MILO-765505 format. One line per 2 residues: number of its first residue (from 1); for each residue x, y, z of N, C-alpha, C. Coordinates in steps of 0.1 Angstrom, whole numbers, plus 2048, in hexadecimal, padded with zeros to 3 digits. Layout:
BEGIN
NUM = X/Y/Z/X/Y/Z/X/Y/Z  ... $
END
This chain:
BEGIN
1 = 890/705/36B/895/70A/358/88A/70F/357  884/719/352/875/725/34A/874/71F/33C $
3 = 862/71B/33F/861/71D/332/857/72B/32F  85B/736/326/852/740/320/84B/741/314 $
5 = 83B/742/31E/839/742/310/831/74A/307  83B/751/2F9/83A/75F/2F0/835/75D/2E4 $
7 = 82F/752/2E3/82E/754/2D1/825/759/2CB  817/764/2D1/811/766/2CC/80D/772/2C3 $
9 = 804/775/2C3/805/786/2BB/803/78E/2BF  7FA/78F/2C7/7F0/79B/2D0/7EA/7A4/2CA $
11 = 7DC/79E/2C0/7D6/7A7/2B7/7D4/7B1/2BC  7CA/7AE/2CA/7C6/7BC/2CE/7D2/7C4/2D1 $
13 = 7DE/7C7/2CD/7E9/7CF/2CE/7EA/7DC/2C8  7E0/7D5/2BF/7E3/7E1/2B3/7F2/7E2/2AC $
15 = 7FB/7DB/2AF/805/7D9/2AC/80B/7CA/2A2  815/7CF/298/818/7C2/293/822/7BB/299 $
17 = 826/7BE/2A6/835/7BC/2AE/830/7AC/2B2  838/7A2/2B7/832/797/2BD/82C/79F/2CF $
19 = 826/79B/2CB/81E/79D/2DE/828/7A5/2E7  836/798/2EB/839/799/2F4/842/7A2/2F4 $
21 = 845/7AB/2E2/84D/7B7/2E2/845/7C5/2E6  834/7BE/2E7/838/7CF/2E7/83D/7D0/2F5 $
23 = 83E/7E4/2F5/849/7E9/2FB/83B/7ED/30A  841/7E7/311/837/7F2/31F/844/7F7/32B $
25 = 844/802/32B/851/810/333/85C/80E/328  854/80F/31E/861/80C/318/86E/802/30F $
27 = 866/7F7/316/86F/7E6/31B/866/7DC/311  869/7D3/30B/861/7CC/301/85C/7C4/30D $
29 = 84E/7BD/313/849/7BC/31F/852/7AF/322  856/7A6/317/85C/794/319/869/79A/324 $
31 = 86F/7A4/323/87C/7A6/326/87B/7A6/334  870/7AA/339/86F/7AD/34B/86C/79E/34F $
33 = 864/799/346/863/788/349/86D/781/34C  876/785/342/883/77D/343/88D/77E/350 $
35 = 88D/789/354/898/790/357/88D/790/36A  87E/78A/36A/87B/78B/378/883/778/37B $
37 = 87D/776/36F/886/764/36E/892/765/374  89D/770/369/8A9/764/370/8AB/76B/37E $
39 = 8AA/776/381/8AB/77D/38C/8A5/773/395  897/76E/394/894/767/39F/8A0/757/3A2 $
41 = 8AA/755/396/8AF/747/39B/8B6/73D/38E  8A9/744/386/8A5/736/374/8B2/738/371 $
43 = 8B9/72F/368/8C2/730/360/8C0/72B/354  8B7/726/34D/8B5/720/341/8A7/725/33F $
45 = 8A4/730/335/899/734/333/896/72D/324  88D/722/321/887/726/312/87A/72C/30E $
47 = 879/738/308/871/743/303/86D/738/2F5  85D/736/2F7/857/72F/2E6/850/73D/2E1 $
49 = 857/736/2D4/859/746/2CB/84D/73D/2BE  847/749/2B7/83F/748/2AB/83A/750/2A2 $
51 = 833/75C/2A6/830/763/29E/837/770/29E  83B/774/294/84D/778/28E/851/772/29B $
53 = 85B/766/29A/863/764/2A2/872/769/2A7  872/76A/294/87E/771/294/886/77D/29D $
55 = 878/786/29D/87C/796/2A7/87A/78E/2B8  876/784/2BB/876/781/2CA/881/77D/2CE $
57 = 889/778/2C1/899/76B/2C4/8A1/77E/2C2  89F/786/2B6/8AA/791/2B6/8AA/794/2C7 $
59 = 8A0/798/2CF/8A0/7A2/2DB/8A0/799/2E8  8A3/790/2DF/8AC/785/2F1/8B8/781/2E9 $
61 = 8BB/784/2DF/8C5/780/2DE/8D0/780/2E3  8DE/776/2E8/8E7/77D/2F1/8E0/772/300 $
63 = 8D7/77B/2FF/8D8/77A/30F/8D5/76D/319  8E4/763/323/8E6/763/322/8DE/750/329 $
65 = 8D9/74B/328/8D1/742/32B/8C5/73E/325  8BF/74A/317/8B9/744/30D/8B9/73B/307 $
67 = 8B1/734/304/8AF/729/2F9/89E/731/2F3  897/72B/2EA/891/72A/2E4/889/71F/2DD $
69 = 87F/71F/2DB/877/718/2D4/867/718/2C9  863/70F/2C2/863/71D/2B8/854/715/2B6 $
71 = 84C/719/2BA/839/714/2B7/838/71D/2AA  836/713/29F/835/717/292/822/71B/290 $
73 = 81C/710/296/80F/715/299/807/714/2A5  7FD/71A/2A7/7FA/723/2B7/7EE/719/2B8 $
75 = 7EE/70E/2BE/7EA/6FE/2C2/7E4/702/2D0  7EA/70C/2D9/7E6/711/2E9/7F3/70F/2F3 $
77 = 7EF/70F/2FA/800/710/304/804/707/305  7FA/6FC/306/7FE/6EA/30C/80C/6ED/2FE $
79 = 80A/6EC/2F3/80C/6E6/2E7/819/6F2/2E7  81D/6FE/2EB/823/703/2EC/82E/702/2F4 $
81 = 82D/6F8/301/833/6F1/30C/83C/6EA/305  831/6E0/2FA/837/6D5/2F1/83F/6D9/2ED $
83 = 843/6E2/2E7/84E/6E9/2DE/856/6EA/2E4  859/6E9/2EF/869/6EC/2F8/870/6DC/300 $
85 = 863/6CE/2F6/865/6C0/2FB/876/6BA/2FE  880/6C5/2F0/88E/6C3/2F0/891/6C4/301 $
87 = 891/6D0/309/895/6D7/30F/892/6D5/31D  885/6C3/317/884/6C2/322/889/6AF/329 $
89 = 88A/6AD/31B/892/6A0/31C/89A/69E/32E  899/694/331/8A3/691/337/8A8/69D/345 $
91 = 89D/6A0/343/89D/6AB/34D/897/6AA/35C  898/6AC/366/895/6AA/373/896/6BC/37B $
93 = 88B/6BD/383/887/6C6/38D/881/6CF/383  87D/6DC/389/874/6E4/389/874/6EC/37B $
95 = 865/6F0/36E/869/6F4/369/85B/700/367  861/70F/36D/855/713/36C/851/719/35D $
97 = 846/71A/360/83C/721/353/837/732/34F  837/735/34C/833/742/34E/82E/74C/33C $
99 = 828/753/340/820/75C/32F/82B/764/332  82C/767/325/83C/771/321/837/783/320 $
101 = 825/77D/322/81F/78C/323/81F/795/32C  81E/78E/335/81D/791/343/82F/798/353 $
103 = 82D/7A8/349/839/7AF/34D/839/7B3/35B  829/7AF/363/82E/7AB/36B/835/7A4/379 $
105 = 834/79B/370/83B/78D/37C/847/795/382  847/78F/395/84E/796/39E/858/789/39C $
107 = 85F/78B/39F/86D/787/3A4/86B/77E/3B4  863/786/3C0/85D/783/3CB/859/772/3C2 $
109 = 84B/774/3C0/840/76C/3BB/849/75D/3B3  852/75B/3AF/85B/752/3A5/860/746/3B1 $
111 = 86C/756/3B7/86D/74D/3C8/86D/74A/3D0  85E/74B/3D4/853/747/3DD/850/739/3D4 $
113 = 848/731/3C5/847/729/3C1/852/722/3C0  85B/727/3BC/86C/71D/3C0/86F/71B/3C5 $
115 = 86B/71E/3D3/875/71B/3E3/866/713/3E5  85C/713/3E5/84D/706/3E7/84A/6FE/3E0 $
117 = 853/6F8/3D0/855/6EF/3C9/864/6E7/3D4  86E/6F1/3D3/87B/6E9/3DC/873/6E5/3E9 $
119 = 86C/6E7/3F3/866/6E2/402/85D/6D5/3F9  853/6DA/3F5/848/6CC/3F2/84F/6C5/3E9 $
121 = 850/6C8/3DA/852/6BC/3D4/848/6B9/3CC  83D/6BD/3C4/82F/6BB/3C0/834/6B7/3B2 $
123 = 829/6AE/3AC/82D/6AD/39C/82A/6BC/396  81F/6C3/397/820/6D7/395/81A/6DB/3A4 $
125 = 81E/6E9/3A2/81B/6F6/3AA/817/701/3A1  807/701/3A1/803/70D/39F/807/718/3A4 $
127 = 809/729/39C/80B/733/3A6/7FD/73B/3A0  7F2/73C/3AB/7EB/747/3AF/7ED/74F/3B6 $
129 = 7E1/759/3B3/7E0/764/3B6/7CB/767/3BD  7D1/76C/3C7/7BE/775/3CF/7B4/77D/3C9 $
131 = 7B1/782/3BB/7AB/793/3B3/7A3/78E/3BC  7A1/7A0/3BC/791/7A8/3C1/784/7A5/3BC $
133 = 78D/7A7/3AF/781/79E/3A0/788/796/398  77C/78C/39F/788/77F/393/783/77E/383 $
135 = 77A/786/381/773/784/379/778/77E/36B  773/771/362/77B/771/356/782/766/35D $
137 = 78C/769/367/796/75B/36C/78F/751/370  7A0/74A/36A/79A/73A/369/79A/73B/37D $
139 = 78F/72E/386/793/732/394/799/727/394  7A1/726/3A2/7A8/71B/3AC/79C/715/3B7 $
141 = 79B/705/3AC/791/700/3BB/798/6F8/3C2  793/6F8/3D0/79A/6EB/3D9/794/6E4/3E3 $
143 = 794/6DB/3E9/78B/6D5/3EF/78E/6D8/3FB  785/6D3/409/77F/6DA/418/78E/6DE/419 $
145 = 799/6CE/419/7A4/6D1/422/7AD/6DA/419  7A9/6E7/413/7B5/6EB/40C/7B5/6EB/3FE $
147 = 7B8/6DA/3FA/7C2/6D6/3EE/7BA/6DA/3E1  7CA/6DE/3DA/7C3/6E4/3CC/7BB/6D3/3C8 $
149 = 7B3/6D7/3BE/7A6/6CD/3BA/7A3/6CE/3A8  7A2/6DD/3A2/7A1/6E4/397/7A3/6EF/394 $
151 = 7A0/6F3/384/79D/6FE/381/795/6FB/37B  78C/709/37D/77C/708/375/77E/714/36E $
153 = 77B/716/366/77C/725/35C/76F/72C/35F  772/735/359/766/743/366/75B/737/360 $
155 = 75E/73D/352/74B/73A/347/744/728/34C  750/725/353/745/712/35A/748/713/366 $
157 = 745/720/369/745/71F/37A/73A/71F/383  733/719/38A/729/719/390/72B/728/399 $
159 = 71B/729/39D/71F/737/3AA/726/734/3B2  72D/726/3B9/730/72C/3C8/741/72A/3C5 $
161 = 742/726/3B4/74F/727/3B0/752/739/3AC  74A/73B/3AB/749/74D/39F/752/752/3AD $
163 = 74C/74F/3BA/753/759/3CA/762/755/3CE  768/74A/3CA/772/746/3C5/77E/74F/3C3 $
165 = 787/75A/3C7/78F/763/3C3/79E/75F/3C3  7A2/752/3C5/7AF/74D/3BF/7A8/749/3B3 $
167 = 7B8/74C/3AA/7B5/74B/399/7C2/746/396  7C2/741/38C/7C7/73C/385/7D7/741/37C $
169 = 7E0/745/37D/7E8/750/378/7F4/74B/36F  7F0/743/366/7F7/73B/35D/806/738/360 $
171 = 804/73A/36B/813/738/36F/819/726/379  823/721/373/81D/711/378/833/712/37B $
173 = 836/709/38A/840/6FF/384/83A/6EF/386  83B/6EB/37B/83E/6D8/37C/849/6D4/37D $
175 = 846/6C7/381/857/6BD/381/859/6BC/376  863/6BE/36E/866/6B6/363/860/6AD/35C $
177 = 85F/6A1/361/85D/697/359/84E/693/361  848/698/36A/83A/69C/366/834/6A3/35B $
179 = 83E/6AE/35A/836/6B7/34F/832/6B4/344  840/6A7/33F/841/69F/333/836/698/330 $
181 = 833/691/341/82A/686/340/81C/68C/33D  814/68F/343/80C/69B/341/806/6A2/331 $
183 = 813/6A7/32D/817/6AB/322/80F/6A1/313  814/694/317/813/689/30D/804/686/310 $
185 = 7FF/68C/319/7EF/688/31B/7E7/693/31C  7EB/69A/315/7E3/6A7/30F/7DD/6A8/301 $
187 = 7CC/6A8/300/7C6/6AA/2F6/7BC/6B7/2F2  7B9/6BB/2E6/7B2/6C4/2E2/7A6/6BF/2E5 $
189 = 7A1/6BB/2EB/790/6B7/2EA/787/6C2/2F6  789/6D0/2F1/785/6DA/2FA/781/6E6/2EB $
191 = 778/6EE/2EC/772/6F1/2E0/77A/6FB/2D2  785/700/2DD/791/704/2CF/794/6FF/2CA $
193 = 79A/6EC/2D1/7A1/6E5/2CC/7AC/6E9/2CA  7B2/6EE/2D5/7C3/6EF/2DA/7C7/6EA/2E3 $
195 = 7D4/6E4/2E6/7D9/6E1/2F0/7DC/6F0/2F9  7D5/6EE/307/7D5/6F1/314/7E0/6EA/324 $
197 = 7EC/6F7/324/7F0/6F3/32E/7E9/6F2/33F  7E1/6F7/338/7D7/6F7/34A/7D4/6E7/349 $
199 = 7D2/6E5/344/7D0/6D6/347/7D7/6CE/34C  7E5/6D0/349/7EC/6C7/34D/7EE/6C7/360 $
201 = 7E9/6D0/365/7EA/6C8/372/7DC/6C2/379  7D3/6BF/374/7C7/6BA/372/7CB/6AB/36F $
203 = 7CF/6AD/35F/7DC/69D/35F/7DE/697/369  7E9/6A4/36F/7F1/695/37C/7E7/698/387 $
205 = 7E2/6A1/388/7D9/69D/395/7D1/68D/393  7CD/68A/389/7BF/67E/380/7CF/670/383 $
207 = 7DB/674/37D/7E1/668/385/7E7/66A/392  7E3/670/399/7E3/66F/3A7/7EF/674/3AC $
209 = 7F5/67B/3A8/804/684/3A7/801/68E/3B1  80A/697/3B8/804/6A5/3BF/808/6B1/3BA $
211 = 7FC/6B8/3BC/7F9/6BE/3B2/7FA/6CF/3BE  7F9/6D6/3BE/7F9/6E1/3C6/7F7/6F1/3C0 $
213 = 7ED/6F7/3C9/7F0/70A/3C7/7F3/70C/3D2  7F9/71B/3CC/7FD/71E/3DB/800/733/3CE $
215 = 7F0/73B/3DA/7F5/74A/3D3/805/750/3DB  809/74F/3D5/813/755/3D3/818/761/3CF $
217 = 80B/761/3BC/80D/76F/3BA/80A/77E/3BE  80D/787/3B8/806/790/3B9/7FC/796/3B7 $
219 = 7EE/79F/3B8/7E2/79F/3B2/7E7/7A5/3A4  7F3/7AF/3A7/7FA/7BB/396/7FB/7AD/38E $
221 = 7FF/7A1/391/807/798/38B/800/797/381  7F1/795/384/7E2/790/377/7E6/79A/36D $
223 = 7EC/7A6/36E/7ED/7B6/363/7F0/7A8/35A  7EE/7A5/351/7F1/7A1/343/7F0/7AF/33E $
225 = 7F1/7A8/32D/7F4/7B6/323/7E9/7B3/316  7E0/7B4/313/7DD/7A9/307/7CF/7BC/300 $
227 = 7D5/7C6/303/7CB/7D1/2FF/7D4/7DF/304  7D5/7E7/2FD/7DA/7F4/2FF/7DA/7F9/309 $
229 = 7C8/7F9/30D/7C3/7F6/320/7CA/7F7/32A  7CE/7E7/326/7D3/7DE/333/7E1/7E9/32C $
231 = 7E7/7E7/326/7F5/7EE/321/7F9/7FB/32D  7EB/800/32F/7EC/810/330/7EF/80F/33F $
233 = 7E1/800/345/7E6/7FD/357/7F1/7FB/35D  7F4/7F4/351/801/7EB/357/809/7F5/358 $
235 = 80D/7FE/350/81A/809/34E/817/815/35C  80C/814/35E/807/81B/36F/809/811/377 $
237 = 80D/803/377/80C/801/385/819/803/384  81E/7FF/37D/831/7FD/37D/835/80C/37D $
239 = 834/815/37F/832/821/380/831/821/393  820/822/397/825/81D/3A1/82E/816/3A9 $
241 = 830/808/3A8/83F/800/3AD/846/805/3A8  849/80E/3A4/856/818/39F/863/80C/394 $
243 = 856/805/38E/862/7FC/385/860/7FF/37A  85D/812/377/865/817/36D/86D/818/369 $
END
């Protein structure tokens, strides 16, 4: 099962459309995400909708295996995943979480993460990438044995951590019961007063669970679309990769 976070407005896109419906190379960007997940073998896809939800539902209506969860208030990524509780109930096995504004999501990366999860069976596996310029992105911190110990946001990094090139990509594979358990323990104890799915790996780690990070994603997958300038970069990259 996959959860696609697609509830946002995308205020910087200069469009009244929900962000995930903004076209990239002629197609709504959420379409690339759904296609990549399906091609990687994901059978059930739950799309979390919010802003102008009916437009996203219309776009994906009739897509096999696609369901929707409604996030009426924008209270963070963790809150968006909480809206999928009915679909998580009684589920075992992997749940992959991705953002709907990541049109560069690669089938090979999703497959690599699912294969690694099947082999190691952790509570959570983070999909990460190495960036030449990781400015602004959360760094993956590992211990001397190379084991994942946490995500540190750019603004909170020590000078040493700023040198780390492995970054969080907002792509996760959770064991379904462990995901549900970590959602129960999320708090809004942060500057924004929101629930963040990025806190879930740390919660599971603190509970003594096996949490891993795998640099399975390509640098191009870090190209999310937040502005019209980002959109131009992504479209150019798609052409380069013959995806147009």
